[in-house]
Predicted model as a PDB file, atoms N, CA, C, CB and O in Angstrom, pLDDT in the B-factor column:
MODEL        1                                                                  
ATOM      1  N   MET A   1      21.792 -78.003-172.157  1.00 56.00           N  
ATOM      2  CA  MET A   1      21.140 -78.488-173.348  1.00 56.00           C  
ATOM      3  C   MET A   1      21.647 -79.907-173.623  1.00 56.00           C  
ATOM      4  CB  MET A   1      21.403 -77.541-174.557  1.00 56.00           C  
ATOM      5  O   MET A   1      22.851 -80.158-173.591  1.00 56.00           O  
ATOM      6  N   SER A   2      20.736 -80.815-173.889  1.00 66.00           N  
ATOM      7  CA  SER A   2      21.130 -82.194-174.132  1.00 66.00           C  
ATOM      8  C   SER A   2      21.696 -82.347-175.540  1.00 66.00           C  
ATOM      9  CB  SER A   2      19.939 -83.136-173.929  1.00 66.00           C  
ATOM     10  O   SER A   2      21.512 -81.485-176.399  1.00 66.00           O  
ATOM     11  N   ILE A   3      22.376 -83.442-175.753  1.00 67.00           N  
ATOM     12  CA  ILE A   3      22.969 -83.714-177.062  1.00 67.00           C  
ATOM     13  C   ILE A   3      21.879 -83.886-178.116  1.00 67.00           C  
ATOM     14  CB  ILE A   3      23.860 -84.972-177.005  1.00 67.00           C  
ATOM     15  O   ILE A   3      22.030 -83.415-179.243  1.00 67.00           O  
ATOM     16  N   ALA A   4      20.781 -84.557-177.760  1.00 73.00           N  
ATOM     17  CA  ALA A   4      19.692 -84.769-178.720  1.00 73.00           C  
ATOM     18  C   ALA A   4      19.064 -83.443-179.138  1.00 73.00           C  
ATOM     19  CB  ALA A   4      18.619 -85.692-178.119  1.00 73.00           C  
ATOM     20  O   ALA A   4      18.811 -83.219-180.322  1.00 73.00           O  
ATOM     21  N   PHE A   5      18.815 -82.574-178.179  1.00 74.00           N  
ATOM     22  CA  PHE A   5      18.221 -81.271-178.501  1.00 74.00           C  
ATOM     23  C   PHE A   5      19.178 -80.443-179.352  1.00 74.00           C  
ATOM     24  CB  PHE A   5      17.857 -80.504-177.210  1.00 74.00           C  
ATOM     25  O   PHE A   5      18.757 -79.781-180.301  1.00 74.00           O  
ATOM     26  N   GLY A   6      20.467 -80.481-179.011  1.00 72.00           N  
ATOM     27  CA  GLY A   6      21.462 -79.770-179.813  1.00 72.00           C  
ATOM     28  C   GLY A   6      21.524 -80.294-181.241  1.00 72.00           C  
ATOM     29  O   GLY A   6      21.697 -79.521-182.183  1.00 72.00           O  
ATOM     30  N   GLY A   7      21.381 -81.610-181.401  1.00 74.00           N  
ATOM     31  CA  GLY A   7      21.357 -82.197-182.735  1.00 74.00           C  
ATOM     32  C   GLY A   7      20.157 -81.759-183.534  1.00 74.00           C  
ATOM     33  O   GLY A   7      20.263 -81.497-184.732  1.00 74.00           O  
ATOM     34  N   ILE A   8      19.009 -81.676-182.878  1.00 80.00           N  
ATOM     35  CA  ILE A   8      17.791 -81.224-183.553  1.00 80.00           C  
ATOM     36  C   ILE A   8      17.919 -79.771-183.967  1.00 80.00           C  
ATOM     37  CB  ILE A   8      16.567 -81.410-182.648  1.00 80.00           C  
ATOM     38  O   ILE A   8      17.528 -79.404-185.075  1.00 80.00           O  
ATOM     39  N   VAL A   9      18.460 -78.943-183.093  1.00 78.00           N  
ATOM     40  CA  VAL A   9      18.652 -77.523-183.412  1.00 78.00           C  
ATOM     41  C   VAL A   9      19.632 -77.372-184.579  1.00 78.00           C  
ATOM     42  CB  VAL A   9      19.169 -76.746-182.168  1.00 78.00           C  
ATOM     43  O   VAL A   9      19.397 -76.572-185.484  1.00 78.00           O  
ATOM     44  N   ALA A  10      20.722 -78.131-184.564  1.00 77.00           N  
ATOM     45  CA  ALA A  10      21.702 -78.071-185.648  1.00 77.00           C  
ATOM     46  C   ALA A  10      21.078 -78.511-186.965  1.00 77.00           C  
ATOM     47  CB  ALA A  10      22.920 -78.945-185.322  1.00 77.00           C  
ATOM     48  O   ALA A  10      21.322 -77.895-188.003  1.00 77.00           O  
ATOM     49  N   LEU A  11      20.278 -79.569-186.933  1.00 80.00           N  
ATOM     50  CA  LEU A  11      19.599 -80.038-188.137  1.00 80.00           C  
ATOM     51  C   LEU A  11      18.617 -78.993-188.659  1.00 80.00           C  
ATOM     52  CB  LEU A  11      18.868 -81.353-187.857  1.00 80.00           C  
ATOM     53  O   LEU A  11      18.521 -78.779-189.868  1.00 80.00           O  
ATOM     54  N   PHE A  12      17.893 -78.346-187.761  1.00 84.00           N  
ATOM     55  CA  PHE A  12      16.958 -77.298-188.158  1.00 84.00           C  
ATOM     56  C   PHE A  12      17.677 -76.156-188.868  1.00 84.00           C  
ATOM     57  CB  PHE A  12      16.208 -76.767-186.939  1.00 84.00           C  
ATOM     58  O   PHE A  12      17.236 -75.695-189.921  1.00 84.00           O  
ATOM     59  N   PHE A  13      18.783 -75.704-188.286  1.00 81.00           N  
ATOM     60  CA  PHE A  13      19.492 -74.583-188.891  1.00 81.00           C  
ATOM     61  C   PHE A  13      20.187 -74.969-190.191  1.00 81.00           C  
ATOM     62  CB  PHE A  13      20.506 -74.030-187.917  1.00 81.00           C  
ATOM     63  O   PHE A  13      20.321 -74.132-191.084  1.00 81.00           O  
ATOM     64  N   ARG A  14      20.633 -76.218-190.319  1.00 81.00           N  
ATOM     65  CA  ARG A  14      21.195 -76.656-191.597  1.00 81.00           C  
ATOM     66  C   ARG A  14      20.110 -76.678-192.665  1.00 81.00           C  
ATOM     67  CB  ARG A  14      21.844 -78.050-191.462  1.00 81.00           C  
ATOM     68  O   ARG A  14      20.357 -76.281-193.805  1.00 81.00           O  
ATOM     69  N   GLY A  15      18.928 -77.130-192.316  1.00 83.00           N  
ATOM     70  CA  GLY A  15      17.819 -77.120-193.265  1.00 83.00           C  
ATOM     71  C   GLY A  15      17.418 -75.708-193.649  1.00 83.00           C  
ATOM     72  O   GLY A  15      17.152 -75.425-194.817  1.00 83.00           O  
ATOM     73  N   LEU A  16      17.376 -74.825-192.663  1.00 85.00           N  
ATOM     74  CA  LEU A  16      17.048 -73.427-192.930  1.00 85.00           C  
ATOM     75  C   LEU A  16      18.119 -72.785-193.809  1.00 85.00           C  
ATOM     76  CB  LEU A  16      16.898 -72.646-191.611  1.00 85.00           C  
ATOM     77  O   LEU A  16      17.804 -71.994-194.698  1.00 85.00           O  
ATOM     78  N   ASN A  17      19.371 -73.121-193.563  1.00 81.00           N  
ATOM     79  CA  ASN A  17      20.465 -72.619-194.384  1.00 81.00           C  
ATOM     80  C   ASN A  17      20.307 -73.075-195.831  1.00 81.00           C  
ATOM     81  CB  ASN A  17      21.813 -73.085-193.824  1.00 81.00           C  
ATOM     82  O   ASN A  17      20.546 -72.298-196.754  1.00 81.00           O  
ATOM     83  N   LEU A  18      19.908 -74.319-196.033  1.00 83.00           N  
ATOM     84  CA  LEU A  18      19.701 -74.838-197.380  1.00 83.00           C  
ATOM     85  C   LEU A  18      18.570 -74.101-198.089  1.00 83.00           C  
ATOM     86  CB  LEU A  18      19.403 -76.333-197.330  1.00 83.00           C  
ATOM     87  O   LEU A  18      18.696 -73.767-199.267  1.00 83.00           O  
ATOM     88  N   VAL A  19      17.476 -73.846-197.392  1.00 88.00           N  
ATOM     89  CA  VAL A  19      16.348 -73.136-197.987  1.00 88.00           C  
ATOM     90  C   VAL A  19      16.746 -71.711-198.384  1.00 88.00           C  
ATOM     91  CB  VAL A  19      15.162 -73.105-197.008  1.00 88.00           C  
ATOM     92  O   VAL A  19      16.403 -71.251-199.473  1.00 88.00           O  
ATOM     93  N   VAL A  20      17.462 -71.022-197.513  1.00 85.00           N  
ATOM     94  CA  VAL A  20      17.904 -69.656-197.811  1.00 85.00           C  
ATOM     95  C   VAL A  20      18.875 -69.658-198.993  1.00 85.00           C  
ATOM     96  CB  VAL A  20      18.572 -69.016-196.568  1.00 85.00           C  
ATOM     97  O   VAL A  20      18.782 -68.801-199.872  1.00 85.00           O  
ATOM     98  N   ALA A  21      19.800 -70.609-199.018  1.00 82.00           N  
ATOM     99  CA  ALA A  21      20.770 -70.680-200.114  1.00 82.00           C  
ATOM    100  C   ALA A  21      20.077 -70.952-201.442  1.00 82.00           C  
ATOM    101  CB  ALA A  21      21.815 -71.766-199.837  1.00 82.00           C  
ATOM    102  O   ALA A  21      20.396 -70.316-202.447  1.00 82.00           O  
ATOM    103  N   LEU A  22      19.132 -71.889-201.458  1.00 85.00           N  
ATOM    104  CA  LEU A  22      18.414 -72.174-202.700  1.00 85.00           C  
ATOM    105  C   LEU A  22      17.574 -70.982-203.141  1.00 85.00           C  
ATOM    106  CB  LEU A  22      17.525 -73.404-202.528  1.00 85.00           C  
ATOM    107  O   LEU A  22      17.453 -70.715-204.336  1.00 85.00           O  
ATOM    108  N   GLY A  23      16.997 -70.270-202.189  1.00 86.00           N  
ATOM    109  CA  GLY A  23      16.248 -69.059-202.519  1.00 86.00           C  
ATOM    110  C   GLY A  23      17.132 -67.992-203.139  1.00 86.00           C  
ATOM    111  O   GLY A  23      16.737 -67.333-204.101  1.00 86.00           O  
ATOM    112  N   LEU A  24      18.329 -67.822-202.588  1.00 83.00           N  
ATOM    113  CA  LEU A  24      19.267 -66.852-203.154  1.00 83.00           C  
ATOM    114  C   LEU A  24      19.717 -67.246-204.553  1.00 83.00           C  
ATOM    115  CB  LEU A  24      20.477 -66.705-202.249  1.00 83.00           C  
ATOM    116  O   LEU A  24      19.841 -66.394-205.432  1.00 83.00           O  
ATOM    117  N   VAL A  25      19.961 -68.531-204.760  1.00 82.00           N  
ATOM    118  CA  VAL A  25      20.352 -68.997-206.097  1.00 82.00           C  
ATOM    119  C   VAL A  25      19.223 -68.733-207.089  1.00 82.00           C  
ATOM    120  CB  VAL A  25      20.710 -70.509-206.074  1.00 82.00           C  
ATOM    121  O   VAL A  25      19.472 -68.248-208.193  1.00 82.00           O  
ATOM    122  N   ALA A  26      17.999 -69.045-206.713  1.00 85.00           N  
ATOM    123  CA  ALA A  26      16.864 -68.813-207.613  1.00 85.00           C  
ATOM    124  C   ALA A  26      16.689 -67.325-207.903  1.00 85.00           C  
ATOM    125  CB  ALA A  26      15.573 -69.386-207.007  1.00 85.00           C  
ATOM    126  O   ALA A  26      16.473 -66.941-209.053  1.00 85.00           O  
ATOM    127  N   LEU A  27      16.780 -66.493-206.886  1.00 84.00           N  
ATOM    128  CA  LEU A  27      16.628 -65.056-207.069  1.00 84.00           C  
ATOM    129  C   LEU A  27      17.718 -64.499-207.975  1.00 84.00           C  
ATOM    130  CB  LEU A  27      16.652 -64.344-205.720  1.00 84.00           C  
ATOM    131  O   LEU A  27      17.435 -63.736-208.899  1.00 84.00           O  
ATOM    132  N   CYS A  28      18.961 -64.880-207.711  1.00 81.00           N  
ATOM    133  CA  CYS A  28      20.076 -64.375-208.522  1.00 81.00           C  
ATOM    134  C   CYS A  28      20.000 -64.876-209.951  1.00 81.00           C  
ATOM    135  CB  CYS A  28      21.409 -64.781-207.905  1.00 81.00           C  
ATOM    136  O   CYS A  28      20.326 -64.135-210.879  1.00 81.00           O  
ATOM    137  N   SER A  29      19.579 -66.115-210.152  1.00 77.00           N  
ATOM    138  CA  SER A  29      19.518 -66.646-211.514  1.00 77.00           C  
ATOM    139  C   SER A  29      18.451 -65.942-212.342  1.00 77.00           C  
ATOM    140  CB  SER A  29      19.247 -68.145-211.485  1.00 77.00           C  
ATOM    141  O   SER A  29      18.596 -65.830-213.559  1.00 77.00           O  
ATOM    142  N   TYR A  30      17.389 -65.469-211.710  1.00 82.00           N  
ATOM    143  CA  TYR A  30      16.362 -64.731-212.453  1.00 82.00           C  
ATOM    144  C   TYR A  30      16.753 -63.281-212.701  1.00 82.00           C  
ATOM    145  CB  TYR A  30      15.047 -64.777-211.706  1.00 82.00           C  
ATOM    146  O   TYR A  30      16.315 -62.679-213.681  1.00 82.00           O  
ATOM    147  N   GLU A  31      17.567 -62.721-211.828  1.00 83.00           N  
ATOM    148  CA  GLU A  31      17.931 -61.312-211.946  1.00 83.00           C  
ATOM    149  C   GLU A  31      19.164 -61.070-212.812  1.00 83.00           C  
ATOM    150  CB  GLU A  31      18.165 -60.741-210.584  1.00 83.00           C  
ATOM    151  O   GLU A  31      19.343 -59.966-213.325  1.00 83.00           O  
ATOM    152  N   LEU A  32      20.011 -62.074-212.985  1.00 80.00           N  
ATOM    153  CA  LEU A  32      21.250 -61.887-213.731  1.00 80.00           C  
ATOM    154  C   LEU A  32      20.994 -61.912-215.236  1.00 80.00           C  
ATOM    155  CB  LEU A  32      22.268 -62.964-213.351  1.00 80.00           C  
ATOM    156  O   LEU A  32      20.034 -62.517-215.713  1.00 80.00           O  
ATOM    157  N   GLU A  33      21.875 -61.242-215.963  1.00 84.00           N  
ATOM    158  CA  GLU A  33      21.837 -61.308-217.419  1.00 84.00           C  
ATOM    159  C   GLU A  33      22.781 -62.417-217.871  1.00 84.00           C  
ATOM    160  CB  GLU A  33      22.229 -59.935-218.063  1.00 84.00           C  
ATOM    161  O   GLU A  33      23.548 -62.948-217.068  1.00 84.00           O  
ATOM    162  N   LYS A  34      22.726 -62.767-219.146  1.00 81.00           N  
ATOM    163  CA  LYS A  34      23.517 -63.889-219.638  1.00 81.00           C  
ATOM    164  C   LYS A  34      25.009 -63.708-219.419  1.00 81.00           C  
ATOM    165  CB  LYS A  34      23.251 -64.096-221.095  1.00 81.00           C  
ATOM    166  O   LYS A  34      25.701 -64.691-219.154  1.00 81.00           O  
ATOM    167  N   GLY A  35      25.522 -62.515-219.517  1.00 83.00           N  
ATOM    168  CA  GLY A  35      26.948 -62.273-219.363  1.00 83.00           C  
ATOM    169  C   GLY A  35      27.458 -62.475-217.950  1.00 83.00           C  
ATOM    170  O   GLY A  35      28.663 -62.620-217.745  1.00 83.00           O  
ATOM    171  N   ASP A  36      26.567 -62.487-216.973  1.00 82.00           N  
ATOM    172  CA  ASP A  36      26.970 -62.606-215.565  1.00 82.00           C  
ATOM    173  C   ASP A  36      26.916 -64.039-215.035  1.00 82.00           C  
ATOM    174  CB  ASP A  36      26.091 -61.730-214.712  1.00 82.00           C  
ATOM    175  O   ASP A  36      27.281 -64.271-213.883  1.00 82.00           O  
ATOM    176  N   TYR A  37      26.475 -64.996-215.834  1.00 82.00           N  
ATOM    177  CA  TYR A  37      26.334 -66.371-215.346  1.00 82.00           C  
ATOM    178  C   TYR A  37      27.675 -66.988-214.953  1.00 82.00           C  
ATOM    179  CB  TYR A  37      25.668 -67.232-216.407  1.00 82.00           C  
ATOM    180  O   TYR A  37      27.743 -67.736-213.978  1.00 82.00           O  
ATOM    181  N   GLY A  38      28.732 -66.688-215.690  1.00 84.00           N  
ATOM    182  CA  GLY A  38      30.045 -67.257-215.379  1.00 84.00           C  
ATOM    183  C   GLY A  38      30.544 -66.829-214.011  1.00 84.00           C  
ATOM    184  O   GLY A  38      31.038 -67.652-213.240  1.00 84.00           O  
ATOM    185  N   ARG A  39      30.417 -65.541-213.708  1.00 83.00           N  
ATOM    186  CA  ARG A  39      30.839 -65.045-212.389  1.00 83.00           C  
ATOM    187  C   ARG A  39      29.973 -65.635-211.287  1.00 83.00           C  
ATOM    188  CB  ARG A  39      30.774 -63.509-212.340  1.00 83.00           C  
ATOM    189  O   ARG A  39      30.467 -65.936-210.200  1.00 83.00           O  
ATOM    190  N   PHE A  40      28.696 -65.801-211.560  1.00 82.00           N  
ATOM    191  CA  PHE A  40      27.776 -66.370-210.575  1.00 82.00           C  
ATOM    192  C   PHE A  40      28.177 -67.808-210.240  1.00 82.00           C  
ATOM    193  CB  PHE A  40      26.323 -66.326-211.101  1.00 82.00           C  
ATOM    194  O   PHE A  40      28.231 -68.182-209.069  1.00 82.00           O  
ATOM    195  N   VAL A  41      28.456 -68.607-211.264  1.00 83.00           N  
ATOM    196  CA  VAL A  41      28.845 -70.006-211.046  1.00 83.00           C  
ATOM    197  C   VAL A  41      30.203 -70.071-210.350  1.00 83.00           C  
ATOM    198  CB  VAL A  41      28.892 -70.780-212.391  1.00 83.00           C  
ATOM    199  O   VAL A  41      30.409 -70.917-209.479  1.00 83.00           O  
ATOM    200  N   LEU A  42      31.127 -69.192-210.722  1.00 86.00           N  
ATOM    201  CA  LEU A  42      32.427 -69.149-210.049  1.00 86.00           C  
ATOM    202  C   LEU A  42      32.260 -68.817-208.565  1.00 86.00           C  
ATOM    203  CB  LEU A  42      33.348 -68.115-210.724  1.00 86.00           C  
ATOM    204  O   LEU A  42      32.914 -69.422-207.715  1.00 86.00           O  
ATOM    205  N   GLY A  43      31.390 -67.864-208.255  1.00 82.00           N  
ATOM    206  CA  GLY A  43      31.121 -67.513-206.865  1.00 82.00           C  
ATOM    207  C   GLY A  43      30.506 -68.666-206.093  1.00 82.00           C  
ATOM    208  O   GLY A  43      30.895 -68.931-204.955  1.00 82.00           O  
ATOM    209  N   LEU A  44      29.539 -69.362-206.710  1.00 82.00           N  
ATOM    210  CA  LEU A  44      28.920 -70.519-206.058  1.00 82.00           C  
ATOM    211  C   LEU A  44      29.947 -71.629-205.812  1.00 82.00           C  
ATOM    212  CB  LEU A  44      27.757 -71.057-206.913  1.00 82.00           C  
ATOM    213  O   LEU A  44      29.930 -72.275-204.764  1.00 82.00           O  
ATOM    214  N   THR A  45      30.827 -71.840-206.768  1.00 86.00           N  
ATOM    215  CA  THR A  45      31.855 -72.868-206.603  1.00 86.00           C  
ATOM    216  C   THR A  45      32.793 -72.513-205.463  1.00 86.00           C  
ATOM    217  CB  THR A  45      32.648 -73.050-207.902  1.00 86.00           C  
ATOM    218  O   THR A  45      33.125 -73.365-204.639  1.00 86.00           O  
ATOM    219  N   PHE A  46      33.219 -71.269-205.411  1.00 86.00           N  
ATOM    220  CA  PHE A  46      34.119 -70.827-204.346  1.00 86.00           C  
ATOM    221  C   PHE A  46      33.453 -70.971-202.975  1.00 86.00           C  
ATOM    222  CB  PHE A  46      34.548 -69.366-204.579  1.00 86.00           C  
ATOM    223  O   PHE A  46      34.068 -71.475-202.035  1.00 86.00           O  
ATOM    224  N   VAL A  47      32.214 -70.534-202.863  1.00 83.00           N  
ATOM    225  CA  VAL A  47      31.493 -70.646-201.590  1.00 83.00           C  
ATOM    226  C   VAL A  47      31.320 -72.113-201.202  1.00 83.00           C  
ATOM    227  CB  VAL A  47      30.114 -69.952-201.683  1.00 83.00           C  
ATOM    228  O   VAL A  47      31.444 -72.453-200.026  1.00 83.00           O  
ATOM    229  N   GLY A  48      31.038 -72.978-202.160  1.00 81.00           N  
ATOM    230  CA  GLY A  48      30.893 -74.404-201.878  1.00 81.00           C  
ATOM    231  C   GLY A  48      32.174 -75.035-201.377  1.00 81.00           C  
ATOM    232  O   GLY A  48      32.150 -75.849-200.454  1.00 81.00           O  
ATOM    233  N   ILE A  49      33.299 -74.663-201.984  1.00 84.00           N  
ATOM    234  CA  ILE A  49      34.590 -75.210-201.563  1.00 84.00           C  
ATOM    235  C   ILE A  49      34.933 -74.744-200.151  1.00 84.00           C  
ATOM    236  CB  ILE A  49      35.701 -74.792-202.548  1.00 84.00           C  
ATOM    237  O   ILE A  49      35.371 -75.544-199.323  1.00 84.00           O  
ATOM    238  N   VAL A  50      34.737 -73.459-199.872  1.00 82.00           N  
ATOM    239  CA  VAL A  50      35.023 -72.931-198.533  1.00 82.00           C  
ATOM    240  C   VAL A  50      34.098 -73.565-197.498  1.00 82.00           C  
ATOM    241  CB  VAL A  50      34.872 -71.394-198.511  1.00 82.00           C  
ATOM    242  O   VAL A  50      34.533 -73.903-196.397  1.00 82.00           O  
ATOM    243  N   ASN A  51      32.828 -73.725-197.851  1.00 79.00           N  
ATOM    244  CA  ASN A  51      31.866 -74.334-196.934  1.00 79.00           C  
ATOM    245  C   ASN A  51      32.241 -75.787-196.638  1.00 79.00           C  
ATOM    246  CB  ASN A  51      30.446 -74.260-197.523  1.00 79.00           C  
ATOM    247  O   ASN A  51      32.156 -76.224-195.490  1.00 79.00           O  
ATOM    248  N   ALA A  52      32.650 -76.528-197.648  1.00 78.00           N  
ATOM    249  CA  ALA A  52      33.047 -77.926-197.441  1.00 78.00           C  
ATOM    250  C   ALA A  52      34.290 -78.013-196.558  1.00 78.00           C  
ATOM    251  CB  ALA A  52      33.310 -78.618-198.794  1.00 78.00           C  
ATOM    252  O   ALA A  52      34.369 -78.864-195.672  1.00 78.00           O  
ATOM    253  N   ALA A  53      35.254 -77.136-196.798  1.00 75.00           N  
ATOM    254  CA  ALA A  53      36.492 -77.173-196.017  1.00 75.00           C  
ATOM    255  C   ALA A  53      36.249 -76.784-194.567  1.00 75.00           C  
ATOM    256  CB  ALA A  53      37.536 -76.246-196.634  1.00 75.00           C  
ATOM    257  O   ALA A  53      36.737 -77.459-193.660  1.00 75.00           O  
ATOM    258  N   THR A  54      35.515 -75.725-194.333  1.00 76.00           N  
ATOM    259  CA  THR A  54      35.304 -75.273-192.961  1.00 76.00           C  
ATOM    260  C   THR A  54      34.277 -76.119-192.233  1.00 76.00           C  
ATOM    261  CB  THR A  54      34.871 -73.826-192.950  1.00 76.00           C  
ATOM    262  O   THR A  54      34.324 -76.214-191.007  1.00 76.00           O  
ATOM    263  N   GLY A  55      33.345 -76.740-192.957  1.00 71.00           N  
ATOM    264  CA  GLY A  55      32.374 -77.623-192.313  1.00 71.00           C  
ATOM    265  C   GLY A  55      33.051 -78.827-191.694  1.00 71.00           C  
ATOM    266  O   GLY A  55      32.719 -79.218-190.575  1.00 71.00           O  
ATOM    267  N   GLY A  56      34.001 -79.424-192.409  1.00 70.00           N  
ATOM    268  CA  GLY A  56      34.752 -80.553-191.869  1.00 70.00           C  
ATOM    269  C   GLY A  56      35.617 -80.138-190.697  1.00 70.00           C  
ATOM    270  O   GLY A  56      35.746 -80.876-189.721  1.00 70.00           O  
ATOM    271  N   LEU A  57      36.211 -78.957-190.790  1.00 71.00           N  
ATOM    272  CA  LEU A  57      37.040 -78.450-189.702  1.00 71.00           C  
ATOM    273  C   LEU A  57      36.190 -78.194-188.453  1.00 71.00           C  
ATOM    274  CB  LEU A  57      37.762 -77.158-190.133  1.00 71.00           C  
ATOM    275  O   LEU A  57      36.609 -78.494-187.335  1.00 71.00           O  
ATOM    276  N   THR A  58      35.004 -77.642-188.656  1.00 71.00           N  
ATOM    277  CA  THR A  58      34.103 -77.378-187.537  1.00 71.00           C  
ATOM    278  C   THR A  58      33.675 -78.678-186.864  1.00 71.00           C  
ATOM    279  CB  THR A  58      32.870 -76.600-188.013  1.00 71.00           C  
ATOM    280  O   THR A  58      33.647 -78.765-185.637  1.00 71.00           O  
ATOM    281  N   ALA A  59      33.344 -79.687-187.667  1.00 71.00           N  
ATOM    282  CA  ALA A  59      32.937 -80.973-187.108  1.00 71.00           C  
ATOM    283  C   ALA A  59      34.082 -81.625-186.337  1.00 71.00           C  
ATOM    284  CB  ALA A  59      32.453 -81.906-188.220  1.00 71.00           C  
ATOM    285  O   ALA A  59      33.867 -82.189-185.264  1.00 71.00           O  
ATOM    286  N   ALA A  60      35.281 -81.552-186.873  1.00 71.00           N  
ATOM    287  CA  ALA A  60      36.436 -82.143-186.191  1.00 71.00           C  
ATOM    288  C   ALA A  60      36.722 -81.420-184.879  1.00 71.00           C  
ATOM    289  CB  ALA A  60      37.677 -82.101-187.099  1.00 71.00           C  
ATOM    290  O   ALA A  60      37.033 -82.059-183.874  1.00 71.00           O  
ATOM    291  N   THR A  61      36.621 -80.108-184.883  1.00 72.00           N  
ATOM    292  CA  THR A  61      36.854 -79.330-183.668  1.00 72.00           C  
ATOM    293  C   THR A  61      35.794 -79.641-182.617  1.00 72.00           C  
ATOM    294  CB  THR A  61      36.862 -77.825-183.985  1.00 72.00           C  
ATOM    295  O   THR A  61      36.113 -79.815-181.441  1.00 72.00           O  
ATOM    296  N   ALA A  62      34.533 -79.713-183.040  1.00 71.00           N  
ATOM    297  CA  ALA A  62      33.452 -80.031-182.099  1.00 71.00           C  
ATOM    298  C   ALA A  62      33.638 -81.415-181.497  1.00 71.00           C  
ATOM    299  CB  ALA A  62      32.089 -79.944-182.798  1.00 71.00           C  
ATOM    300  O   ALA A  62      33.382 -81.618-180.310  1.00 71.00           O  
ATOM    301  N   TYR A  63      34.081 -82.365-182.305  1.00 73.00           N  
ATOM    302  CA  TYR A  63      34.322 -83.720-181.799  1.00 73.00           C  
ATOM    303  C   TYR A  63      35.430 -83.722-180.754  1.00 73.00           C  
ATOM    304  CB  TYR A  63      34.683 -84.668-182.952  1.00 73.00           C  
ATOM    305  O   TYR A  63      35.303 -84.363-179.710  1.00 73.00           O  
ATOM    306  N   GLN A  64      36.514 -83.010-181.032  1.00 72.00           N  
ATOM    307  CA  GLN A  64      37.633 -82.956-180.084  1.00 72.00           C  
ATOM    308  C   GLN A  64      37.221 -82.295-178.778  1.00 72.00           C  
ATOM    309  CB  GLN A  64      38.816 -82.203-180.696  1.00 72.00           C  
ATOM    310  O   GLN A  64      37.596 -82.761-177.703  1.00 72.00           O  
ATOM    311  N   VAL A  65      36.455 -81.215-178.861  1.00 72.00           N  
ATOM    312  CA  VAL A  65      36.028 -80.523-177.661  1.00 72.00           C  
ATOM    313  C   VAL A  65      35.077 -81.382-176.847  1.00 72.00           C  
ATOM    314  CB  VAL A  65      35.370 -79.203-178.016  1.00 72.00           C  
ATOM    315  O   VAL A  65      35.182 -81.432-175.621  1.00 72.00           O  
ATOM    316  N   ALA A  66      34.141 -82.067-177.521  1.00 73.00           N  
ATOM    317  CA  ALA A  66      33.140 -82.855-176.821  1.00 73.00           C  
ATOM    318  C   ALA A  66      33.754 -84.087-176.157  1.00 73.00           C  
ATOM    319  CB  ALA A  66      32.041 -83.273-177.783  1.00 73.00           C  
ATOM    320  O   ALA A  66      33.271 -84.524-175.113  1.00 73.00           O  
ATOM    321  N   ASN A  67      34.788 -84.642-176.732  1.00 75.00           N  
ATOM    322  CA  ASN A  67      35.358 -85.891-176.225  1.00 75.00           C  
ATOM    323  C   ASN A  67      36.660 -85.699-175.478  1.00 75.00           C  
ATOM    324  CB  ASN A  67      35.578 -86.842-177.352  1.00 75.00           C  
ATOM    325  O   ASN A  67      37.387 -86.661-175.229  1.00 75.00           O  
ATOM    326  N   ARG A  68      36.952 -84.486-175.125  1.00 71.00           N  
ATOM    327  CA  ARG A  68      38.182 -84.200-174.383  1.00 71.00           C  
ATOM    328  C   ARG A  68      38.018 -84.663-172.937  1.00 71.00           C  
ATOM    329  CB  ARG A  68      38.529 -82.680-174.440  1.00 71.00           C  
ATOM    330  O   ARG A  68      37.014 -84.354-172.294  1.00 71.00           O  
ATOM    331  N   ALA A  69      38.974 -85.381-172.440  1.00 60.00           N  
ATOM    332  CA  ALA A  69      38.870 -85.959-171.111  1.00 60.00           C  
ATOM    333  C   ALA A  69      39.552 -85.104-170.043  1.00 60.00           C  
ATOM    334  CB  ALA A  69      39.464 -87.344-171.111  1.00 60.00           C  
ATOM    335  O   ALA A  69      39.804 -85.583-168.937  1.00 60.00           O  
ATOM    336  N   ALA A  70      39.848 -83.867-170.357  1.00 59.00           N  
ATOM    337  CA  ALA A  70      40.536 -83.004-169.380  1.00 59.00           C  
ATOM    338  C   ALA A  70      39.510 -82.402-168.402  1.00 59.00           C  
ATOM    339  CB  ALA A  70      41.332 -81.863-170.110  1.00 59.00           C  
ATOM    340  O   ALA A  70      38.342 -82.212-168.739  1.00 59.00           O  
ATOM    341  N   ALA A  71      39.974 -82.118-167.215  1.00 62.00           N  
ATOM    342  CA  ALA A  71      39.110 -81.497-166.221  1.00 62.00           C  
ATOM    343  C   ALA A  71      38.850 -80.034-166.593  1.00 62.00           C  
ATOM    344  CB  ALA A  71      39.742 -81.597-164.813  1.00 62.00           C  
ATOM    345  O   ALA A  71      39.675 -79.386-167.236  1.00 62.00           O  
ATOM    346  N   ALA A  72      37.702 -79.538-166.182  1.00 60.00           N  
ATOM    347  CA  ALA A  72      37.373 -78.142-166.457  1.00 60.00           C  
ATOM    348  C   ALA A  72      38.312 -77.221-165.710  1.00 60.00           C  
ATOM    349  CB  ALA A  72      35.922 -77.840-166.077  1.00 60.00           C  
ATOM    350  O   ALA A  72      38.751 -77.515-164.598  1.00 60.00           O  
ATOM    351  N   GLY A  73      38.613 -76.089-166.351  1.00 59.00           N  
ATOM    352  CA  GLY A  73      39.549 -75.137-165.749  1.00 59.00           C  
ATOM    353  C   GLY A  73      38.970 -74.340-164.623  1.00 59.00           C  
ATOM    354  O   GLY A  73      39.661 -73.506-164.038  1.00 59.00           O  
TER     355      GLY A  73                                                      
ENDMDL                                                                          
END                                                                             
């Protein structure tokens, strides 16, 4: 698989992930009662923080693997 095709596939799945996440937020916001909004926002914040932390780690790992100059085992 070429780098360009891999980039397109990654972009597609990131876009699909965004659509699914926004759909879940909309669905949950309509189904929750007023007393549950605080827990919902806390959950979204936690998921966002974990996603930001692991997304950067994933990108750094992919960069190191792709640019490693060692011979294949």
